[in-house]
C-alpha positions as CSV (number, residue, x, y, z in Angstrom):
1,M,49.6,-75.0,-3.5
2,P,47.9,-72.8,-0.9
3,E,48.4,-69.1,-0.9
4,L,51.6,-69.2,1.2
5,V,53.9,-69.7,-1.8
6,H,53.1,-68.1,-5.2
7,G,56.2,-67.7,-7.2
8,I,59.9,-67.2,-7.4
9,G,61.7,-63.9,-8.0
10,T,62.2,-62.8,-11.6
11,T,66.0,-62.4,-11.2
12,R,66.4,-65.8,-9.7
13,C,64.5,-67.5,-12.6
14,A,66.5,-65.6,-15.1
15,G,69.7,-66.8,-13.5
16,R,68.6,-70.4,-13.5
17,V,67.7,-70.3,-17.2
18,A,71.0,-68.7,-18.1
19,W,72.9,-71.4,-16.1
20,A,71.0,-74.2,-17.9
21,L,71.8,-72.7,-21.3
22,I,75.5,-72.6,-20.5
23,L,75.6,-76.2,-19.4
24,V,73.6,-77.4,-22.4
25,S,76.0,-75.5,-24.7
26,L,78.9,-77.4,-23.1
27,G,77.3,-80.7,-24.0
28,F,75.8,-81.7,-20.7
29,P,72.3,-83.1,-21.1
30,S,69.7,-82.1,-18.6
31,Q,69.1,-85.7,-17.4
32,R,72.7,-86.1,-16.4
33,L,72.6,-82.7,-14.6
34,S,69.5,-83.7,-12.7
35,G,71.1,-86.8,-11.4
36,R,68.4,-89.0,-12.9
37,A,70.4,-90.7,-15.8
38,T,69.3,-94.1,-16.7
39,G,70.8,-96.7,-14.5
40,N,72.3,-94.3,-12.0
41,P,71.9,-96.2,-8.7
42,N,73.6,-93.6,-6.5
43,P,71.3,-91.7,-4.1
44,P,71.2,-87.9,-4.2
45,R,73.9,-86.2,-2.3
46,L,73.4,-83.4,0.3
47,Q,73.3,-80.0,-1.3
48,S,72.2,-76.5,-0.5
49,I,68.7,-75.3,-1.1
50,E,69.8,-72.9,-3.9
51,S,71.7,-75.6,-5.8
52,A,68.7,-78.0,-5.4
53,I,66.4,-75.3,-6.9
54,Q,68.8,-74.8,-9.8
55,A,69.1,-78.5,-10.4
56,S,65.3,-78.9,-10.5
57,S,65.1,-76.1,-13.0
58,F,66.8,-78.3,-15.7
59,S,64.1,-80.9,-15.6
60,S,60.4,-81.0,-16.3
61,R,60.0,-83.7,-13.6
62,P,60.7,-83.5,-9.9
63,V,64.3,-84.1,-9.0
64,P,65.4,-86.2,-6.0
65,V,67.2,-83.9,-3.5
66,V,68.6,-84.0,0.0
67,V,68.8,-80.6,1.8
68,R,69.2,-79.2,5.2
69,G,67.7,-76.1,6.8
70,I,66.2,-74.5,9.8
71,V,62.4,-74.6,10.2
72,I,61.1,-71.0,9.9
73,F,57.4,-71.9,9.5
74,N,55.4,-74.9,10.6
75,R,51.8,-74.0,10.1
76,R,49.7,-75.5,7.4
77,Q,52.9,-75.7,5.4
78,I,56.5,-76.2,6.5
79,V,59.2,-73.8,5.2
80,I,62.9,-74.3,5.8
81,E,65.7,-71.9,5.2
82,D,69.5,-72.1,4.9
83,R,72.1,-69.5,4.1
84,T,71.4,-69.8,0.3
85,G,67.7,-70.0,0.0
86,A,64.3,-71.2,1.3
87,T,61.8,-73.8,0.1
88,E,58.5,-75.3,1.1
89,V,58.4,-78.8,2.3
90,V,55.4,-81.2,1.8
91,P,56.1,-84.1,4.1
92,L,54.6,-87.6,4.0
93,T,53.9,-87.4,7.7
94,T,53.6,-84.3,9.9
95,G,54.3,-83.7,13.6
96,G,57.2,-83.3,15.9
97,I,58.8,-80.4,14.1
98,A,59.1,-77.0,15.9
99,L,60.3,-73.6,14.8
100,G,64.1,-73.3,15.0
101,D,64.7,-77.1,14.5
102,E,67.5,-78.0,12.0
103,V,66.2,-80.8,9.8
104,E,67.4,-82.9,6.9
105,V,64.8,-83.3,4.1
106,S,64.8,-86.0,1.5
107,G,62.3,-85.8,-1.4
108,K,61.7,-84.6,-4.8
109,M,62.2,-80.9,-5.7
110,A,59.7,-79.3,-8.1
111,L,59.1,-75.8,-9.3
112,D,55.4,-75.8,-9.9
113,P,56.1,-72.9,-10.2
114,E,57.3,-72.4,-6.6
115,P,60.2,-74.4,-5.1
116,Q,58.9,-77.2,-2.9
117,V,60.1,-80.6,-1.8
118,L,57.3,-83.2,-2.4
119,Q,56.9,-86.6,-0.7
120,A,59.5,-85.4,1.8
121,Q,60.9,-87.3,4.7
122,I,62.0,-85.1,7.5
123,R,64.7,-86.1,9.9
124,R,65.2,-83.8,12.9
125,L,68.9,-83.2,13.5
126,W,68.7,-81.0,16.6
127,G,66.8,-78.2,18.1
128,G,67.9,-74.7,17.8
129,S,66.6,-71.1,17.4
130,T,64.9,-69.4,14.6
131,P,67.4,-67.5,12.5
132,L,67.3,-63.7,12.6
133,P,64.9,-62.3,10.0
134,L,66.2,-60.2,7.1
135,S,65.4,-56.5,7.9
136,M,64.2,-54.6,4.8
137,T,61.8,-52.0,3.7
138,P,58.5,-52.8,2.0
139,D,59.9,-51.5,-1.3
140,Q,62.9,-54.0,-1.0
141,A,60.5,-56.8,-0.1
142,A,58.4,-56.3,-3.2
143,D,61.3,-56.9,-5.6
144,G,61.0,-60.7,-5.1
145,E,64.7,-61.4,-4.3
146,N,64.0,-62.9,-0.9
147,E,60.9,-64.9,-1.5
148,L,60.1,-67.5,1.2
149,F,62.7,-66.0,3.5
150,L,61.9,-64.9,7.0
151,V,61.9,-61.1,6.8
152,Q,61.0,-58.1,9.0
153,T,59.6,-54.8,7.9
154,V,57.9,-51.7,9.3
155,A,54.6,-50.3,7.9
156,K,51.4,-48.5,8.9
157,L,48.2,-50.5,9.5
158,V,45.4,-49.4,7.2
159,D,42.7,-51.8,8.4
160,F,42.2,-55.5,9.2
161,A,39.4,-58.0,8.7
162,P,38.7,-61.7,9.2
163,A,40.2,-63.8,6.4
164,G,38.1,-66.9,6.6
165,L,40.1,-70.0,7.4
166,T,43.3,-68.0,7.3
167,G,42.5,-66.0,10.4
168,V,43.1,-62.3,10.3
169,R,44.3,-60.3,7.3
170,L,46.1,-57.0,8.0
171,N,46.2,-54.5,5.2
172,L,49.3,-52.3,5.5
173,R,51.1,-49.5,3.7
174,G,54.8,-48.8,3.7
175,G,57.0,-46.9,1.3
176,H,55.3,-47.1,-2.1
177,Q,53.8,-50.5,-1.4
178,G,50.6,-51.8,-0.2
179,F,50.7,-55.4,1.2
180,S,49.0,-57.8,3.5
181,A,50.0,-59.8,6.5
182,V,48.1,-63.0,7.4
183,L,47.9,-64.4,10.9
184,P,46.6,-68.0,11.1
185,N,43.3,-68.5,12.9
186,D,44.7,-70.9,15.5
187,N,46.9,-68.0,16.8
188,V,44.2,-65.4,17.0
189,G,42.8,-64.9,20.4
190,G,42.9,-62.2,23.1
191,E,46.7,-61.9,22.7
192,L,46.6,-59.1,20.1
193,S,47.3,-55.7,21.5
194,T,44.4,-53.2,21.1
195,K,46.8,-50.4,20.2
196,S,48.6,-52.5,17.6
197,M,45.3,-53.3,15.8
198,E,44.1,-49.7,15.5
199,P,44.3,-48.2,12.0
200,G,47.2,-45.8,11.7
201,A,49.4,-47.7,14.1
202,T,53.0,-48.3,13.0
203,L,53.9,-52.0,13.3
204,R,57.1,-54.1,12.9
205,L,56.1,-57.4,11.3
206,T,58.1,-60.6,11.0
207,G,57.0,-63.3,8.6
208,I,57.5,-65.5,5.5
209,L,57.7,-63.3,2.4
210,T,55.6,-64.3,-0.6
211,V,55.5,-62.1,-3.7
212,T,51.9,-62.0,-5.0
213,H,51.0,-63.0,-8.6
214,G,47.8,-63.3,-10.5
215,A,44.6,-63.0,-8.5
216,D,46.3,-61.7,-5.3
217,A,48.1,-59.0,-7.3
218,T,44.8,-57.7,-8.6
219,H,43.9,-56.7,-5.0
220,G,46.8,-54.3,-4.9
221,D,49.0,-56.3,-2.6
222,A,52.7,-56.3,-3.7
223,F,53.5,-59.2,-1.4
224,I,52.1,-61.1,1.6
225,L,53.8,-61.8,4.9
226,Q,52.7,-65.1,6.5
227,L,52.8,-64.5,10.3
228,R,53.4,-67.3,12.7
229,T,52.3,-66.0,16.1
230,P,50.9,-62.7,17.6
231,E,54.5,-62.0,18.7
232,D,55.3,-61.4,15.1
233,I,53.3,-58.1,15.4
234,E,55.2,-55.5,17.4
235,L,53.8,-52.0,18.0
236,V,56.4,-49.3,17.1
237,E,54.2,-46.2,17.4
238,A,50.6,-45.8,18.5
239,P,48.2,-44.3,16.0
240,S,48.2,-40.5,15.9
241,W,45.3,-38.8,17.4
242,W,45.1,-36.6,14.3
243,T,43.0,-39.0,12.3
244,Q,40.5,-38.0,9.6
245,S,37.5,-38.6,11.9
246,H,39.1,-36.6,14.8
247,L,40.0,-33.8,12.4
248,T,36.4,-33.7,11.2
249,L,35.1,-33.6,14.8
250,L,37.6,-30.9,15.7
251,G,36.6,-28.9,12.7
252,A,32.9,-29.2,13.5
253,F,33.6,-28.2,17.1
254,G,35.6,-25.2,15.9
255,V,32.7,-24.1,13.6
256,I,30.4,-24.4,16.6
257,L,32.7,-22.3,18.7
258,I,33.0,-19.7,16.0
259,L,29.3,-19.5,15.6
260,A,28.8,-19.3,19.4
261,G,31.5,-16.5,19.5
262,I,29.7,-14.6,16.8
263,S,26.4,-15.0,18.5
264,G,27.9,-14.0,21.9
265,Y,29.5,-10.9,20.3
266,Y,26.3,-9.7,18.8
267,R,24.4,-10.4,22.1
268,I,27.0,-8.3,24.0
269,K,26.8,-5.6,21.4
270,H,23.0,-5.6,21.5
271,A,23.1,-5.5,25.3
272,R,25.5,-2.5,25.2
273,Y,23.2,-0.7,22.7
274,R,20.2,-1.5,25.0
275,A,22.1,-0.2,28.1
276,V,23.0,3.0,26.2
277,A,19.4,3.4,25.1
278,E,18.1,2.8,28.6
279,E,20.6,5.3,30.0
280,R,19.6,7.9,27.5
281,A,15.9,7.3,28.3
282,N,16.7,7.8,32.1
283,I,18.6,11.0,31.3
284,A,15.7,12.2,29.2
285,R,13.3,11.4,32.1
286,D,15.5,13.3,34.5
287,I,15.6,16.4,32.3
288,H,11.8,16.2,31.9
289,D,11.3,15.8,35.7
290,T,13.6,18.6,36.6
291,V,14.5,21.2,34.0
292,A,11.5,20.8,31.8
293,Q,9.1,20.9,34.7
294,G,10.9,23.9,36.1
295,Y,10.6,25.6,32.8
296,A,6.9,24.8,32.8
297,G,6.5,26.3,36.2
298,I,8.4,29.4,35.2
299,T,6.3,29.8,32.1
300,L,3.1,29.6,34.2
301,Q,4.4,32.3,36.6
302,L,5.4,34.6,33.8
303,E,2.1,34.2,32.0
304,A,0.2,35.0,35.1
305,A,2.5,38.1,35.8
306,Q,1.9,39.2,32.2
307,Q,-1.9,39.2,32.8
308,T,-1.7,41.2,36.1
309,I,1.1,43.6,35.3
310,D,-1.3,46.5,34.5
311,R,-4.0,46.1,37.0
312,D,-2.2,44.5,40.0
313,P,1.5,45.4,40.2
314,A,1.9,43.9,43.7
315,R,0.6,40.5,42.5
316,T,2.8,40.8,39.4
317,K,5.8,41.3,41.7
318,E,5.0,38.2,43.7
319,L,4.6,36.1,40.5
320,L,8.0,37.3,39.3
321,N,9.6,36.4,42.6
322,E,8.2,32.9,42.4
323,A,9.4,32.6,38.8
324,L,12.9,33.8,39.9
325,Q,12.9,31.1,42.7
326,L,11.9,28.5,40.1
327,V,14.8,29.6,37.9
328,R,17.2,29.2,40.7
329,H,15.7,25.9,41.7
330,S,16.0,24.6,38.1
331,R,19.6,25.8,37.9
332,D,20.4,23.9,41.1
333,E,18.6,20.8,39.7
334,S,20.7,20.9,36.6
335,H,23.9,21.1,38.6
336,L,22.7,18.2,40.7
337,S,21.8,16.2,37.6
338,I,25.3,16.7,36.3
339,D,26.9,15.7,39.6
340,I,24.7,12.6,39.7
341,L,25.9,11.5,36.3
342,R,29.5,12.1,37.2
343,S,29.0,10.2,40.5
344,L,27.3,7.3,38.8
345,A,30.1,7.2,36.2
346,R,32.5,6.7,39.1
347,N,30.2,3.9,40.4
348,D,29.4,5.9,43.6
349,R,27.0,4.3,46.0
350,L,23.6,5.6,46.9
351,D,24.7,6.8,50.4
352,V,27.7,8.7,48.8
353,L,25.3,10.6,46.6
354,V,22.9,11.3,49.5
355,T,25.9,12.6,51.5
356,H,26.9,14.9,48.6
357,S,23.3,16.2,48.4
358,I,23.2,16.9,52.1
359,Q,26.3,18.9,51.9
360,Q,24.9,21.1,49.2
361,L,21.6,21.7,51.1
362,L,23.1,22.7,54.4
363,R,23.4,26.4,55.0
364,P,25.3,27.7,58.0
365,S,22.7,30.4,58.6
366,S,19.7,28.0,58.7
367,G,20.8,26.1,61.7
368,T,19.4,22.8,60.3
369,V,21.0,19.6,61.3
370,I,20.8,16.6,58.9
371,D,21.9,13.2,60.2
372,L,22.6,10.3,57.9
373,E,22.5,6.7,59.1
374,V,23.5,3.7,56.8
375,S,22.9,0.1,57.9
376,G,23.7,-3.1,56.1
377,E,26.2,-3.9,53.4
378,S,26.0,-1.8,50.3
379,A,24.5,-3.7,47.4
380,A,25.3,-3.2,43.7
381,L,22.3,-1.3,42.3
382,S,21.5,-0.4,38.8
383,Y,21.7,3.2,37.4
384,K,17.9,3.4,37.2
385,L,17.4,2.3,40.8
386,V,20.1,4.5,42.3
387,N,19.0,7.6,40.3
388,N,15.3,7.3,41.2
389,L,16.0,6.6,44.9
390,F,18.4,9.5,45.1
391,R,15.9,11.9,43.4
392,I,13.2,10.9,45.8
393,T,15.5,11.4,48.8
394,Q,16.7,14.7,47.4
395,E,13.1,16.0,46.9
396,A,12.2,14.9,50.5
397,L,15.2,16.8,51.9
398,T,14.5,19.9,49.8
399,N,10.9,20.0,51.0
400,A,12.0,19.5,54.6
401,V,14.6,22.3,54.4
402,N,12.8,24.9,52.3
403,H,9.1,24.3,53.1
404,A,8.8,22.5,56.5
405,R,11.4,24.7,58.1
406,A,12.7,21.7,60.0
407,S,15.6,22.1,62.5
408,R,16.5,18.4,62.5
409,I,16.3,15.9,59.7
410,A,17.2,12.2,59.9
411,V,18.0,10.2,56.7
412,R,18.2,6.4,57.1
413,I,19.4,4.1,54.3
414,L,18.8,0.4,55.0
415,Y,20.5,-2.2,52.8
416,R,19.0,-5.6,53.0
417,R,19.4,-8.8,51.0
418,S,15.7,-8.6,49.9
419,G,15.9,-4.9,49.0
420,V,16.7,-1.3,49.9
421,A,14.7,1.1,52.1
422,I,15.1,4.9,52.6
423,E,13.5,7.0,55.3
424,V,13.5,10.8,55.6
425,E,12.1,12.1,58.8
426,D,11.9,15.8,59.9
427,N,10.5,17.8,62.9
428,G,9.1,20.6,60.7
429,H,5.6,21.8,60.0
430,G,3.6,19.0,58.5
431,F,1.2,19.3,55.6
432,S,-1.8,17.6,54.2
433,P,-1.0,15.6,51.1
434,D,-4.5,16.2,49.7
435,S,-4.2,20.0,49.9
436,A,-0.5,20.2,48.8
437,P,0.1,22.3,45.7
438,G,0.4,20.3,42.5
439,L,1.3,20.7,38.8
440,E,-1.2,23.6,38.3
441,Q,0.7,25.7,40.8
442,G,4.1,24.7,39.4
443,H,5.0,22.2,42.2
444,F,6.2,18.7,41.1
445,G,7.6,17.3,44.4
446,L,4.9,14.7,45.4
447,V,3.9,14.0,41.9
448,G,7.6,13.4,40.9
449,M,8.2,11.1,43.9
450,Q,5.1,9.0,43.0
451,E,6.1,8.7,39.4
452,R,9.7,7.6,40.3
453,C,8.4,5.0,42.7
454,S,6.2,3.6,40.0
455,A,9.1,3.5,37.6
456,I,11.1,1.2,39.9
457,N,8.2,-0.7,41.5
458,A,8.8,0.9,44.9
459,N,6.4,1.3,47.8
460,L,5.9,4.9,48.9
461,K,4.5,5.8,52.4
462,L,4.0,9.3,53.6
463,N,2.9,10.3,57.1
464,S,2.7,14.0,57.9
465,T,1.5,15.7,61.2
466,D,2.1,19.0,62.9
467,R,5.1,17.5,64.6
468,G,6.8,16.5,61.4
469,T,6.8,14.3,58.3
470,L,8.0,10.8,57.6
471,I,8.6,9.6,54.1
472,C,9.5,5.9,53.6
473,V,10.4,4.3,50.2
474,R,11.0,0.5,50.0
475,V,12.0,-1.4,46.9
476,D,12.6,-5.1,46.5
477,L,15.7,-6.5,44.6
């Protein structure tokens, strides 16, 4: 017999054997019980499927039977069921039998070893509907009590694969059981739902129950459900997204994010260290350009005064006065440096710093007027750029006030998308840049402006005449 039917339940077989022993002990021979006594001309009477199975268990030969039942399966084999049991039918001729039809079957019942009616003649009584399936768990289906019955159970799909001539074989898991469900190939088409055929989906399956024995049991299947149509597969719950492959991908993505986070953290930390180091370098450069150079000039003046103190007291007095002026200038520079650092810590703009410097330079007794003009939108500038531009502007203003004796000074700050430009113009006494005092005389103004312009890649232009001086600094962003 094909794989649809493979055996009867252990409990049912034990019951039949016990019943046979009781009848034999009462003196009834098996031939009389089977209805096949010699010379008995009476045809077999109508009986239930369960009684027909029990009668056939008393004989080693097929027993004539007449049973009625409802067709619950009509593919490659025919299976009928009544309220007492179910059996396979092997008809002499096929055709014209539909699911749900109530039929009368005449033939010979055999248990070889499964119950089946051989050489059967099928008479259709009337059409009806397929009986409701027995609802049970996979563990209940595996005990063999309801073999060949139409049953319904719920399980999770493990995988599926073509099963040769049998169509599609679904491997499922439910409760403590692993089992298969087979859908005939003539019903496999585009009707199967994509979601219902995804591994991990929870399915409700309706089919003919067959408990596996022998070779099928070695594959780990506790039983097989023979499905009839794709409608016997119903999706209960779509497969969870949290599959093994998705968890693996999620874990790999998490590891990548963690590594990226660690890398970003160290990049930010390194950038902070680099910013701190750069700021410290700028502060050191400011100290060198202001305080250190001031001390160097004071040292030169004091050494010169030391050499002339005995032979030229007047010259010594002049040198000491210049040294005193340098001390005061260095003190003012130190104060300005501290103010700049505080202003930059508050993210003050370049024009705010220049305004603060102008207020410190103005003396009511000097009568000097300093005008500040700012055009364009203020751009976000780095500490290095703001500090150097401010120092250049501060030096130009100091020179115009203290040395050029200017009565009017104009400071113009021009913000542009392409860069920043600063112009300092005064109406004081001009000077010749070639003959201006330098480092040897303790003056660092022009040299300091040139060095700062080089540090920020700025373009410095200086034009000085008897009618005044114009200093222009332009830097590209």
